[in-house]
C-alpha positions as CSV (number, residue, x, y, z in Angstrom):
1,M,7.9,22.5,15.3
2,N,5.3,25.0,16.1
3,E,7.9,27.7,16.8
4,M,9.6,26.9,13.5
5,M,6.4,27.2,11.5
6,M,5.6,30.5,13.2
7,N,9.0,31.8,12.2
8,L,8.4,30.7,8.7
9,A,5.0,32.4,8.5
10,N,6.2,35.7,10.0
11,E,9.6,35.6,8.3
12,T,11.2,36.7,11.6
13,W,14.2,34.8,13.0
14,K,15.3,35.8,16.4
15,P,17.4,34.0,19.0
16,I,15.4,31.6,21.2
17,Q,16.2,33.3,24.5
18,Q,14.3,30.9,26.8
19,I,15.8,27.7,25.3
20,D,16.8,25.0,27.7
21,M,20.6,24.7,27.2
22,K,20.8,21.6,29.3
23,R,18.5,19.9,26.8
24,V,20.5,21.3,23.9
25,F,23.7,19.7,25.1
26,D,22.0,16.4,26.1
27,V,20.7,16.0,22.6
28,L,24.1,16.9,21.0
29,L,26.5,15.1,23.4
30,H,24.4,12.1,24.5
31,E,26.4,10.5,27.3
32,G,29.8,10.9,25.7
33,V,31.1,13.0,28.6
34,T,30.2,13.0,32.3
35,K,27.2,14.9,33.7
36,Y,29.1,16.6,36.5
37,R,32.7,17.6,37.1
38,T,34.8,15.1,38.9
39,K,36.0,17.8,41.3
40,S,34.5,21.1,42.5
41,S,31.0,20.2,41.2
42,K,28.0,22.2,42.3
43,A,25.9,19.1,42.4
44,T,24.7,17.8,45.7
45,L,26.7,14.8,47.1
46,P,23.8,12.3,46.4
47,E,23.3,13.7,42.9
48,H,27.0,13.5,42.2
49,T,27.4,10.0,43.6
50,K,24.4,8.7,41.6
51,S,25.7,10.4,38.4
52,M,29.2,9.0,38.8
53,K,27.8,5.4,39.2
54,H,25.8,5.9,36.0
55,D,28.7,7.4,34.1
56,K,30.8,4.2,34.8
57,L,28.3,2.2,32.7
58,S,29.7,3.6,29.4
59,K,33.0,4.8,28.1
60,K,33.6,8.6,28.3
61,G,35.6,10.9,26.2
62,A,36.1,14.6,25.9
63,I,35.4,17.6,23.7
64,F,37.6,20.5,22.7
65,V,36.6,24.2,23.1
66,V,38.1,27.5,22.2
67,R,37.3,31.0,23.4
68,K,37.4,33.0,20.2
69,K,37.8,32.3,16.4
70,E,41.3,33.9,16.5
71,D,42.4,30.9,18.7
72,F,42.7,28.9,15.5
73,T,46.3,29.9,14.7
74,D,49.1,28.6,12.5
75,K,50.9,27.3,15.6
76,G,47.9,25.3,16.6
77,V,44.5,25.6,18.3
78,R,44.5,27.5,21.6
79,G,41.8,26.1,23.9
80,Y,41.1,23.6,26.6
81,I,39.6,20.2,27.1
82,V,36.1,19.7,28.6
83,T,35.0,16.3,30.1
84,S,31.7,17.2,31.6
85,K,28.4,18.8,30.6
86,E,28.5,20.9,33.8
87,T,31.7,22.6,32.7
88,L,30.3,23.2,29.2
89,L,27.1,24.7,30.6
90,N,29.0,27.0,32.9
91,D,31.5,28.1,30.3
92,A,29.4,28.2,27.1
93,A,28.7,32.0,27.2
94,A,32.4,32.7,27.1
95,L,33.2,30.2,24.3
96,S,33.1,30.5,20.5
97,H,33.7,27.0,19.2
98,F,33.5,23.4,20.3
99,T,33.5,19.8,19.0
100,P,30.0,18.4,19.5
101,N,31.4,14.9,18.7
102,I,33.4,13.0,21.3
103,Y,37.1,12.2,21.1
104,R,38.8,9.2,22.6
105,K,42.2,10.7,23.5
106,F,42.9,14.3,24.4
107,T,45.8,16.3,25.6
108,Y,47.8,19.5,25.3
109,K,50.7,20.2,22.9
110,D,52.7,22.4,25.3
111,E,53.7,22.5,28.9
112,K,51.7,25.6,29.6
113,R,48.6,23.7,28.5
114,R,47.5,26.4,26.0
115,Y,47.3,24.4,22.7
116,I,45.1,21.4,22.4
117,T,45.5,18.3,20.3
118,G,43.7,15.1,19.6
119,F,40.8,16.2,17.3
120,E,41.7,13.9,14.4
121,E,39.0,11.9,12.8
122,Q,40.5,8.5,13.7
123,N,40.6,9.6,17.3
124,L,36.8,10.0,17.4
125,L,35.1,7.9,20.1
126,Q,31.6,8.6,19.1
127,I,29.7,10.6,16.5
128,N,26.6,12.4,17.9
129,T,25.7,14.8,15.1
130,F,26.4,15.8,11.5
131,G,27.3,19.5,11.2
132,V,26.9,21.7,8.2
133,D,28.3,25.1,7.6
134,I,26.6,27.7,5.4
135,D,29.0,30.6,5.2
136,T,26.6,33.1,3.6
137,K,23.5,35.0,4.5
138,E,22.3,35.1,0.9
139,Y,19.5,32.7,1.9
140,T,17.1,33.2,4.8
141,P,16.7,30.6,7.5
142,G,13.3,29.7,6.1
143,E,14.8,29.0,2.7
144,I,17.5,26.9,4.3
145,L,14.9,24.8,6.2
146,M,12.8,24.4,3.1
147,T,15.8,23.1,1.2
148,C,16.5,20.7,4.1
149,L,13.0,19.3,3.6
150,D,13.0,19.3,-0.2
151,D,16.5,18.2,-1.0
152,S,18.1,16.7,2.1
153,I,17.3,14.4,5.1
154,G,14.8,16.7,6.8
155,I,14.6,19.5,9.3
156,P,17.8,20.0,11.3
157,T,17.9,19.6,15.1
158,L,19.5,23.0,15.5
159,M,20.2,26.1,13.4
160,I,22.7,28.5,14.7
161,E,23.4,32.0,13.3
162,T,27.0,32.9,12.9
163,P,28.5,36.4,12.0
164,R,28.7,35.3,8.3
165,G,26.0,32.7,7.9
166,Y,24.4,29.7,9.6
167,Q,25.4,26.3,11.0
168,L,23.1,23.2,11.1
169,Q,23.3,20.2,13.4
170,F,21.6,17.0,12.4
171,A,21.7,15.0,15.7
172,L,21.5,11.3,15.9
173,T,19.0,9.4,18.0
174,E,21.9,7.3,19.4
175,P,25.6,7.9,18.9
176,I,27.6,5.7,16.6
177,F,30.9,4.5,18.0
178,V,34.1,4.6,15.9
179,S,36.7,1.9,16.0
180,D,39.7,0.8,13.9
181,K,37.9,-2.4,12.8
182,N,38.1,-3.1,9.1
183,D,40.1,0.0,8.4
184,Y,37.6,2.4,10.2
185,R,34.6,1.2,8.2
186,I,32.1,3.0,10.4
187,L,34.0,6.2,10.0
188,T,34.1,5.8,6.2
189,I,30.4,5.3,6.1
190,A,29.7,8.3,8.4
191,K,32.0,10.5,6.2
192,R,30.1,9.5,3.1
193,I,26.8,10.3,4.9
194,A,28.2,13.7,5.9
195,E,29.3,14.4,2.3
196,N,26.0,13.5,0.9
197,I,24.2,15.8,3.3
198,K,26.4,18.7,2.3
199,I,25.9,17.9,-1.4
200,S,22.1,17.8,-0.9
201,L,22.3,21.3,0.4
202,K,24.3,22.8,-2.4
203,N,21.4,25.0,-3.4
204,V,22.0,27.1,-0.2
205,N,25.8,27.0,-0.6
206,A,26.6,24.5,2.1
207,D,30.4,24.2,2.5
208,R,31.2,20.8,1.0
209,Y,34.7,20.9,2.4
210,C,33.8,21.7,6.0
211,N,34.8,18.9,8.5
212,S,31.4,17.6,9.6
213,F,33.0,16.2,12.8
214,G,35.2,19.1,13.6
215,F,34.7,22.5,15.4
216,F,31.4,24.3,15.2
217,R,29.9,27.4,17.0
218,V,28.9,26.8,20.6
219,P,25.1,27.0,20.7
220,T,23.8,29.7,23.1
221,P,20.5,31.5,23.7
222,A,22.0,34.3,21.8
223,N,22.6,32.4,18.5
224,I,20.1,29.5,18.3
225,I,17.4,30.6,15.9
226,H,15.8,27.2,15.4
227,A,15.6,24.2,17.6
228,Q,13.5,21.0,17.0
229,F,14.6,18.4,19.5
230,D,12.4,15.7,18.1
231,S,14.0,16.0,14.7
232,V,16.8,13.5,15.2
233,F,18.0,10.7,12.9
234,S,18.9,7.1,13.3
235,F,22.2,5.9,11.7
236,F,20.3,3.2,9.8
237,E,18.0,5.8,8.4
238,L,20.9,8.0,7.3
239,M,22.7,5.0,5.8
240,N,19.7,4.1,3.6
241,W,19.2,7.8,2.6
242,S,22.9,8.1,1.7
243,M,22.9,4.9,-0.3
244,A,20.0,6.2,-2.3
245,Q,21.9,9.4,-3.0
246,D,24.9,7.4,-4.2
247,T,22.7,5.1,-6.3
248,D,21.2,8.0,-8.1
249,N,24.7,9.4,-8.8
250,N,26.2,6.0,-9.7
251,R,28.7,6.4,-7.0
252,P,29.2,3.3,-4.8
253,L,31.0,3.6,-1.5
254,Y,32.9,0.4,-2.1
255,V,33.4,-1.1,-5.5
256,I,34.3,-4.8,-5.3
257,Q,35.4,-6.3,-8.6
258,T,34.1,-9.8,-9.1
259,K,34.1,-12.3,-11.9
260,Q,31.1,-14.2,-13.0
261,S,30.8,-17.4,-11.0
262,E,28.4,-20.3,-10.5
263,P,25.3,-19.3,-8.6
264,F,25.5,-20.0,-4.9
265,N,23.1,-19.9,-1.9
266,V,23.9,-16.9,0.3
267,T,21.8,-18.4,3.1
268,Q,24.1,-21.4,3.2
269,S,27.3,-19.3,3.7
270,D,29.2,-19.6,7.0
271,W,28.6,-16.0,8.0
272,F,24.8,-16.3,7.5
273,Q,24.7,-19.4,9.6
274,A,26.8,-17.8,12.3
275,L,24.6,-14.7,12.4
276,V,21.4,-16.7,12.8
277,S,23.0,-18.6,15.6
278,T,23.3,-15.4,17.6
279,V,20.4,-14.8,19.9
280,D,21.3,-11.7,21.9
281,L,20.4,-9.0,19.4
282,K,18.8,-6.3,21.6
283,G,21.4,-3.8,20.6
284,D,23.2,-1.3,22.9
285,K,23.6,2.4,22.2
286,G,25.4,2.9,18.9
287,Q,24.7,-0.7,17.8
288,I,22.5,-2.2,15.2
289,G,19.5,-3.7,16.9
290,R,17.0,-6.5,16.3
291,N,14.7,-4.8,13.7
292,N,17.6,-3.8,11.4
293,T,19.3,-7.2,11.8
294,L,16.2,-9.2,10.9
295,F,15.5,-6.8,8.0
296,T,19.0,-7.5,6.6
297,L,18.4,-11.2,7.0
298,A,15.1,-10.9,5.1
299,L,17.0,-9.1,2.2
300,V,19.5,-12.0,2.1
301,C,16.6,-14.4,1.8
302,L,15.1,-12.3,-1.0
303,Q,18.5,-12.5,-2.7
304,D,18.3,-16.2,-2.6
305,N,14.9,-16.1,-4.3
306,W,13.0,-17.3,-1.2
307,S,9.3,-16.7,-1.2
308,E,7.9,-14.1,1.1
309,E,6.1,-16.9,3.1
310,R,9.2,-19.0,3.5
311,T,11.2,-15.9,4.7
312,Y,8.5,-15.1,7.2
313,D,8.4,-18.6,8.6
314,F,12.2,-18.6,8.9
315,L,12.4,-15.3,10.6
316,D,9.5,-16.0,12.9
317,E,11.2,-19.2,14.0
318,Y,14.5,-17.4,14.5
319,N,12.8,-14.5,16.4
320,S,11.3,-17.0,18.8
321,R,14.9,-18.1,19.8
322,L,16.0,-14.5,20.5
323,T,16.7,-13.5,24.1
324,Y,14.5,-10.4,23.5
325,P,12.1,-11.4,20.7
326,L,10.1,-8.9,18.6
327,K,6.3,-9.0,18.4
328,N,4.8,-11.0,15.6
329,K,3.5,-7.8,14.0
330,A,7.0,-6.4,13.7
331,I,8.2,-9.5,11.9
332,K,5.4,-9.2,9.4
333,T,6.2,-5.6,8.8
334,I,9.9,-6.3,8.3
335,V,9.3,-9.1,5.8
336,S,6.7,-7.0,3.9
337,S,9.1,-4.1,3.6
338,A,11.9,-6.3,2.4
339,Y,9.6,-7.8,-0.3
340,S,8.0,-4.5,-1.2
341,G,9.9,-4.2,-4.5
342,K,12.1,-1.4,-3.5
343,Y,15.1,-3.6,-2.6
344,H,17.2,-5.9,-4.6
345,G,19.3,-7.4,-1.8
346,A,21.3,-6.8,1.4
347,A,24.2,-4.4,1.8
348,K,27.6,-6.1,2.1
349,E,29.0,-3.4,4.3
350,Y,26.0,-3.5,6.5
351,I,26.3,-7.2,6.9
352,E,30.0,-6.8,7.9
353,T,29.0,-4.2,10.5
354,L,26.5,-6.7,11.9
355,L,29.2,-9.4,12.1
356,D,31.6,-7.0,13.7
357,T,29.0,-6.1,16.3
358,Y,27.7,-9.5,17.2
359,I,30.4,-11.9,16.3
360,P,33.5,-9.8,16.9
361,N,36.0,-12.6,17.4
362,E,35.6,-14.3,14.0
363,Q,36.5,-13.2,10.5
364,F,34.2,-13.9,7.5
365,D,34.5,-13.4,3.8
366,V,31.1,-12.0,3.0
367,K,30.0,-12.8,-0.6
368,L,26.7,-11.9,-2.1
369,R,25.0,-12.3,-5.5
370,Q,25.7,-8.6,-6.2
371,S,28.8,-6.5,-5.7
372,T,27.3,-3.4,-4.1
373,W,25.1,-2.7,-1.1
374,Y,22.6,-0.4,-2.7
375,K,18.8,-0.4,-3.1
376,F,17.4,-1.5,-6.5
377,K,18.0,1.2,-9.1
378,K,14.9,3.1,-10.0
379,E,14.2,6.6,-11.3
380,R,14.5,8.8,-8.2
381,K,11.2,10.5,-8.9
382,D,9.3,7.3,-9.2
383,R,11.0,5.7,-6.1
384,K,10.5,8.8,-3.9
385,N,6.9,9.3,-4.8
386,S,6.1,5.7,-4.4
387,H,7.7,5.7,-1.0
388,F,5.8,8.7,0.4
389,D,2.5,7.8,-1.3
390,E,2.6,4.5,0.7
391,W,3.3,6.4,4.0
392,E,0.6,8.9,3.1
393,N,-1.9,6.1,2.5
394,D,-0.9,4.4,5.8
395,L,-1.4,7.7,7.7
396,I,-4.8,8.3,6.0
397,Q,-6.0,4.8,6.9
398,Y,-4.9,5.3,10.5
399,L,-6.7,8.7,10.8
400,T,-9.8,7.4,9.1
401,A,-9.9,4.4,11.5
402,N,-9.7,6.7,14.6
403,F,-11.9,9.6,13.3
404,D,-14.8,10.9,15.2
405,E,-16.9,13.2,13.1
406,S,-17.8,15.4,16.0
407,E,-14.1,16.4,16.3
408,P,-12.2,18.1,13.4
409,F,-8.8,16.7,14.3
410,I,-7.2,13.6,15.9
411,W,-4.8,14.8,18.5
412,R,-1.5,12.9,18.6
413,T,2.1,13.9,19.1
414,Q,4.4,13.5,16.1
415,K,6.2,10.7,18.1
416,Q,2.9,8.9,18.5
417,I,2.2,9.2,14.7
418,C,5.7,7.9,13.9
419,E,5.3,4.9,16.2
420,E,1.8,4.1,14.9
421,I,2.6,4.0,11.2
422,G,6.4,3.2,11.5
423,I,7.7,6.3,9.8
424,P,10.9,8.2,10.7
425,Q,10.5,11.6,12.2
426,S,12.4,13.4,9.4
427,S,10.3,11.5,6.8
428,L,7.1,12.5,8.5
429,N,8.2,16.2,8.2
430,V,8.7,15.8,4.5
431,L,5.4,13.9,4.1
432,V,3.4,16.6,5.8
433,K,4.9,19.2,3.6
434,N,4.2,17.4,0.3
435,A,1.1,15.4,1.1
436,K,-2.0,16.2,-1.0
437,Q,-4.6,15.0,1.4
438,L,-3.2,15.6,4.9
439,V,-4.0,18.5,7.2
440,K,-1.9,19.3,10.3
441,T,-2.3,22.0,12.9
442,V,-0.5,22.9,16.2
443,I,-2.2,25.0,18.9
444,G,-0.8,26.3,22.1
445,K,2.9,26.7,23.0
446,G,5.5,24.7,24.7
447,R,4.3,21.9,26.9
448,N,0.7,23.0,26.5
449,S,0.8,22.7,22.8
450,K,-0.9,19.8,21.0
451,T,-0.9,18.6,17.4
452,G,-4.0,17.8,15.4
453,W,-4.1,15.6,12.3
454,T,-6.9,15.0,9.7
455,T,-7.5,14.8,6.0
456,I,-9.4,17.0,3.6
457,S,-12.1,14.4,3.3
458,L,-12.4,13.9,7.0
459,F,-12.5,17.6,7.7
460,K,-15.4,18.0,5.2
461,K,-17.2,15.2,6.9
462,H,-16.8,17.1,10.2
463,I,-18.2,20.3,8.6
464,L,-21.2,18.4,7.1
465,Y,-21.9,16.8,10.5
466,H,-22.2,20.2,12.1
467,L,-24.2,21.6,9.2
468,Q,-26.7,18.8,9.8
469,L,-26.8,19.6,13.5
470,M,-27.4,23.3,12.7
471,K,-30.2,22.4,10.3
472,A,-31.9,20.2,12.9
473,N,-31.5,22.8,15.6
474,F,-32.8,25.5,13.4
475,S,-35.9,23.4,12.4
476,E,-36.5,22.7,16.1
477,Y,-36.3,26.4,16.9
478,I,-38.8,27.4,14.2
479,Q,-41.2,24.7,15.3
480,S,-41.0,25.8,19.0
481,M,-41.6,29.4,17.9
482,I,-44.7,28.4,16.0
483,N,-46.0,26.3,18.9
484,Q,-45.3,29.0,21.4
485,Y,-46.6,32.1,19.6
486,F,-49.1,30.9,17.0
487,A,-50.6,27.5,17.9
488,T,-53.1,28.9,20.4
489,R,-53.9,32.3,18.8
490,L,-57.5,32.9,17.7
491,D,-56.6,35.5,15.2
492,K,-54.5,33.5,12.7
493,K,-54.9,35.7,9.6
494,N,-51.2,36.6,9.5
495,V,-49.8,33.2,10.5
496,P,-49.5,32.0,6.9
497,T,-47.6,35.1,6.0
498,I,-45.1,34.6,8.8
499,L,-44.7,30.9,8.0
500,L,-44.1,31.8,4.4
501,F,-41.4,34.3,5.5
502,L,-39.7,31.6,7.7
503,D,-39.8,29.2,4.8
504,K,-38.1,31.7,2.6
505,I,-35.3,32.2,5.2
506,I,-34.7,28.4,5.3
507,K,-34.6,28.2,1.6
508,K,-32.3,31.2,1.3
509,C,-29.9,30.0,4.0
510,R,-30.0,26.4,2.6
511,Y,-28.2,24.6,5.4
512,D,-26.4,22.3,3.0
513,T,-23.0,22.1,1.4
514,A,-23.7,25.1,-0.9
515,L,-23.5,27.3,2.1
516,L,-19.8,26.9,2.3
517,R,-19.3,26.1,-1.3
518,L,-17.7,22.8,-0.5
519,D,-16.9,20.2,-3.0
520,I,-17.4,16.9,-1.1
521,S,-16.8,14.7,-4.1
522,G,-13.3,13.8,-2.7
């Protein structure tokens, strides 16, 4: 983050030559391919053996790579298949494009193994990142990043310069796994998220028709001009953001035509009872975990007009039966969020995803009191401001509670701040940019850097604290001077003149808020 802000300030955008490419590919690929080659690896035998054992814990796929743009031909794509990060790291400098998302099946079209095939959407094994192509240099990288903050989901994980423009990668915290269940529902939702990201960046001419899960430029130290590895996004976070975009545009992902029927209790439906009978909700990589599951259940209770207290009691009891229960504080936060007034009910498609994940061998007909899965409709401006105002107040309260007036800032990493107040990383970036009371600074570089947080009001308190110290120290100095040089003198005829002069200095300096022209009313 500090390197990005420095670039913005200086308006210089140069490749990050010292970037850790291993970390780049770890963030983009997760564990979709093996760490080392199966054969001819340069890893030591113990390292290779340990890695191979770990790789067996999850299903692996492959990515496709090409050496130059001209390899995309009418006859097909000339390239080859990569199944390990070691191979990609070794070959990256000689490659032009790759698929950062992982494919399930992979092969060659011809006997000479020159043309690759298998990079169709329905062949995706896991989605690691959402790519965006901006095929113009009409806008500066700084303008693009600001548009990401103002109009889209937040700062991208990577920005890569291409001969004609820029490419962005919005990496996921955990990959989402694609299957053919329910007509590739997960893929359908992911494609809508990708489309909304590109639409949100229309002001910088993002290519709306670029395949977000296809080929992109291979990142190298020669083309990466921005990297923020902690700016990653959860699938749940992106789903909620995408749903809000669709709500604002009156564009539902699924429209289910229903007739008016007699009211029914959703909490009495068979799928709800089956879901609350499931106790192993920890959630593996790519799966929906406990927090999101309980939040969805809370929204269902809200739909059934349960009181907030009744919902809390119900979820608290259910949580106690889980194999890996959440802390009581988390349950209170979940219920408070569900009943905050920003939601009208649970998402049908989200519920079906939960059922597919935790009750895969049964089929349910999910019926709700409403036909869509979106948040309660509000004016976007009102909803957005209300949301970030709440987070800003939470952060101000946290900073105030931990403030020491002898220090100007509270030193915390962005990750620590996110965990303390429960805000997503990308939303914190937006909050800091738009907040009216928050002040943030970053000093140092790399591992030695640290991030300071305060508010305008707290910073003024720190200044006044030191002004008071200065005033007290100055008074002590004058008194000691009088005691040392004038208290024992016999000839005191000039002492009053000197004291008057010192008094004028004190009055002229006025060690108070006027010295720095501070308005401390806030």
